[in-house]
Every structure is written in C-alpha cells, then in structure tokens.
C-alpha positions in Angstrom: 9.5 1.1 34.2 10.6 4.5 33.1 14.0 6.2 32.3 15.1 9.7 31.7 16.1 10.5 28.2 18.7 13.0 27.0 16.0 15.5 26.6 15.1 15.3 30.2 11.8 13.6 29.6 10.8 10.4 31.3 10.0 7.6 29.0 8.4 4.2 29.5 10.6 1.3 28.7 9.2 -1.8 26.9 8.8 -4.6 29.4 10.8 -7.8 28.8 9.1 -9.8 26.1 7.5 -6.8 24.5 10.2 -6.2 21.9 7.9 -7.5 19.1 5.1 -5.3 20.2 7.4 -2.2 20.4 8.6 -3.0 16.8 5.0 -3.0 15.6 4.3 0.3 17.3 7.4 1.8 15.8 6.4 0.7 12.3 2.8 1.9 12.8 3.9 5.3 14.0 6.4 5.8 11.3 3.8 4.9 8.7 1.4 7.4 10.2 4.0 10.2 10.3 5.1 9.4 6.7 1.5 9.4 5.4 0.7 12.7 7.2 3.9 14.5 6.0 4.1 13.0 2.6 7.9 13.5 2.7 10.4 10.9 4.0 12.8 13.7 4.7 10.4 15.0 7.4 10.5 11.6 9.2 13.5 11.0 11.3 14.5 8.4 13.9 14.1 11.0 16.6 10.6 12.1 15.4 9.4 8.5 15.4 11.0 7.8 18.8 9.4 10.9 20.2 6.0 9.9 18.8 6.3 6.4 20.2 7.6 7.6 23.6 11.0 5.9 23.6 14.6 7.0 23.1 16.3 6.9 19.6 18.6 4.1 20.8 15.5 2.0 21.5 14.6 2.2 17.8 18.1 1.2 16.8 17.6 -2.1 18.6 15.0 -2.9 16.0 16.2 -1.0 12.9 19.9 -0.3 12.2 19.1 2.9 10.2 16.3 5.0 8.8 16.3 3.1 5.5 15.6 -0.2 7.3 12.7 1.5 9.1 11.2 2.9 5.9 11.5 -0.5 4.2 9.5 -2.0 7.1 6.9 0.8 6.6 6.6 0.2 2.9 6.3 -3.6 3.4 3.6 -3.0 6.1 1.6 -0.8 3.8 1.8 -3.2 0.9 0.8 -6.0 3.3 -2.2 -3.9 4.3 -3.3 -3.4 0.7 -2.8 -7.1 -0.1 -4.9 -8.0 3.0 -7.7 -5.7 1.8 -7.6 -7.3 -1.6 -7.7 -10.8 -0.1 -10.7 -9.9 1.9 -12.4 -8.4 -1.1 -11.7 -11.6 -3.1 -13.1 -13.9 -0.4 -16.0 -15.8 -1.9 -15.3 -14.6 -5.5 -16.0 -17.0 -8.2 -13.5 -17.4 -11.1 -10.4 -15.6 -12.0 -12.1 -12.6 -13.7 -14.2 -12.1 -10.6 -11.1 -12.1 -8.5 -9.5 -9.4 -10.7 -12.7 -7.3 -10.5 -12.6 -7.6 -6.7 -8.9 -6.6 -6.7 -9.8 -3.5 -8.7 -12.5 -2.5 -6.3 -10.2 -3.1 -3.3 -7.4 -1.1 -4.9 -9.7 1.9 -5.3 -11.1 1.6 -1.8 -7.6 1.5 -0.3 -6.3 4.4 -2.2 -9.3 6.7 -1.6 -9.7 5.5 2.0 -6.1 6.0 2.9 -4.8 8.7 0.6 -1.7 9.5 2.6 -0.6 5.9 2.7 -1.4 5.4 -1.0 0.8 8.4 -1.9 3.7 6.8 0.1 3.5 3.7 -2.0 2.7 5.1 -5.4 3.5 8.8 -5.5 6.2 9.5 -2.9 10.0 9.6 -3.0 10.4 6.7 -0.6 10.3 3.7 -2.9 13.0 4.9 -5.4 15.5 5.4 -2.6 15.0 1.9 -1.1 16.5 -1.4 -2.0 13.3 -3.4 -1.8 13.2 -7.3 -2.0 10.9 -7.2 -5.1 13.2 -4.9 -7.0 11.4 -1.7 -6.1 8.3 -2.3 -8.3 5.3 -1.0 -6.3 2.8 -3.7 -5.7 4.5 -6.4 -7.7 2.8 -9.1 -5.8 -0.6 -7.7 -6.8 0.5 -7.3 -10.4 1.7 -10.9 -10.5 -1.5 -12.2 -8.9 -3.8 -10.3 -11.3 -1.7 -11.4 -14.3 -1.9 -15.0 -13.1 -5.7 -14.8 -12.7 -6.1 -13.3 -16.2 -3.8 -15.9 -17.7 -6.0 -18.6 -16.0 -9.0 -16.9 -17.6 -7.4 -16.8 -21.0 -6.6 -20.5 -20.7 -10.2 -21.1 -20.0 -11.3 -19.3 -23.2 -11.7 -15.7 -22.0 -10.9 -13.1 -24.6 -8.9 -10.0 -23.5 -9.1 -7.0 -25.9 -5.5 -6.0 -25.0 -4.3 -9.3 -26.3 -2.6 -11.0 -23.3 -2.8 -11.2 -19.5 0.3 -9.1 -18.6 -0.5 -6.2 -21.0 -4.1 -6.2 -19.6 -2.8 -6.1 -16.0 -0.5 -3.1 -16.7 -3.3 -1.2 -18.4 -5.6 -2.0 -15.5 -3.0 -0.7 -13.0 -2.7 2.5 -15.0 -6.4 3.0 -15.1 -6.9 2.4 -11.4 -3.9 4.5 -10.4 -5.2 7.4 -12.5 -8.6 7.3 -10.9 -7.1 7.3 -7.4 -4.4 9.8 -8.0 -6.6 12.4 -9.7 -9.2 12.2 -6.8 -6.5 12.5 -4.2 -4.7 15.4 -5.8 -7.7 17.3 -7.3 -10.2 17.0 -4.4 -12.1 20.1 -5.5 -13.3 18.5 -8.7 -16.8 17.2 -8.7 -15.9 13.5 -9.2 -18.4 10.8 -9.5 -18.1 7.6 -7.6 -14.8 6.0 -8.7 -16.2 2.7 -9.6 -19.0 4.3 -11.5 -16.4 6.1 -13.6 -13.8 3.3 -14.2 -15.8 0.2 -13.6 -17.1 -0.1 -17.2 -13.5 0.3 -18.5 -12.2 -2.3 -16.1 -14.8 -4.7 -17.2 -14.0 -4.1 -20.8 -10.3 -4.7 -20.2 -11.0 -8.1 -18.6 -13.4 -9.1 -21.3 -16.7 -8.8 -19.6 -18.1 -5.4 -20.7 -21.1 -4.0 -18.9 -22.1 -2.4 -15.7 -21.6 -3.6 -12.2 
C-alpha cells in the first residue's frame, strides 16, 4: 500500500506486522548516513525518512526524537562490534587468548568499517547522548577484557602494567591509536595493523612474542 507524502511523492507503507522490520531499516539507514557524513548534524529525521522511503511521522512512531534514534544507532554499532568480538573469540582457549582475539577483532572492525568506528570513537554523537552505560564508549568490551585479564592474573599470569584494569585501558589506547591513525592518515605507508601492534599487545597481556 502506498500514500502520498507532503512532498508529493508516493511512499510505500509498512504492512501490518512489519513495524519491527521497519524499525530495523530505520536504524540501519541512519547508521549508514551517519557513518557516511561523519556529522550527526547532517542526519535529520527527514533525511532518514527520505532514505528509507517513508514519511517523517512514520519514524516518530518508533523514535520520539532524533536523540532516541541516534541512541539506537550507537547501540546497534556497539552490538555489531561485540558480535564480531564474540565470533573472533569462539574456540579461543583461556582468558589471555580471548583478549588477543578481542584485540584482533577490534582492529578488523575499525579498519573494515571506518565510518562506523568514527561514529563510536571519534564523532560528536556520544557526548551528546544519555547512554545507559554512562556514555563510556565500549564499556561492555572494556569490562569483558578486564574480567578476562583478572581471571588470568588469578591463574598466575603476570601483567607488566600491574593489574587487569590498567592493562585493559592501555590496550584500548594502543588499539584505538592504531585504528585512528590509519583511518585519518590513509596516505601513510602503514604496515599491517596487527604486525605493528601485535607484539605490544602480547607484551601487555604478559605473553611477549610474535603471532
């Protein structure tokens, strides 16, 4: 079924029972627009509605305002990153191996989806949102890594930085630097990201060496 919007264009209405599907399309589209523009000011309810092919009032049925939509986008992107990490960790051995797998997945996500990475870690979206986790980017990943490293310490693993949380924060800084520099300085002749930071990551988690 179609309707004519205020701009005179005919738009397809979501069929009954497709509200959840439409919401997913809205979030996916907003995430793409935000990643492409790199500026939340350039993403409006109308621009998202136009890209999805619905009227702005249709979006308001799912999101009361733009902030709610952006929150859903950020939550989706973090969920995508966490999913990639979980896949990378599948079959990993102990806690240190899980952290190494997380590090590889983080690099792969950032370098494979630079626009989305910048939304999460370099954009202006997060500071303006009231996120459930207090606005700390990737807190769930930080807590998971810190938990794994604490488990390793309890099992006798030595961490040069002294404790699990300090090591986790250092690890995050190292990985973010590797991703951010490659995204923002693409003309530099970078080596493979893991070849550059892998040895440092392994040293941080107490298993120095290559691989």
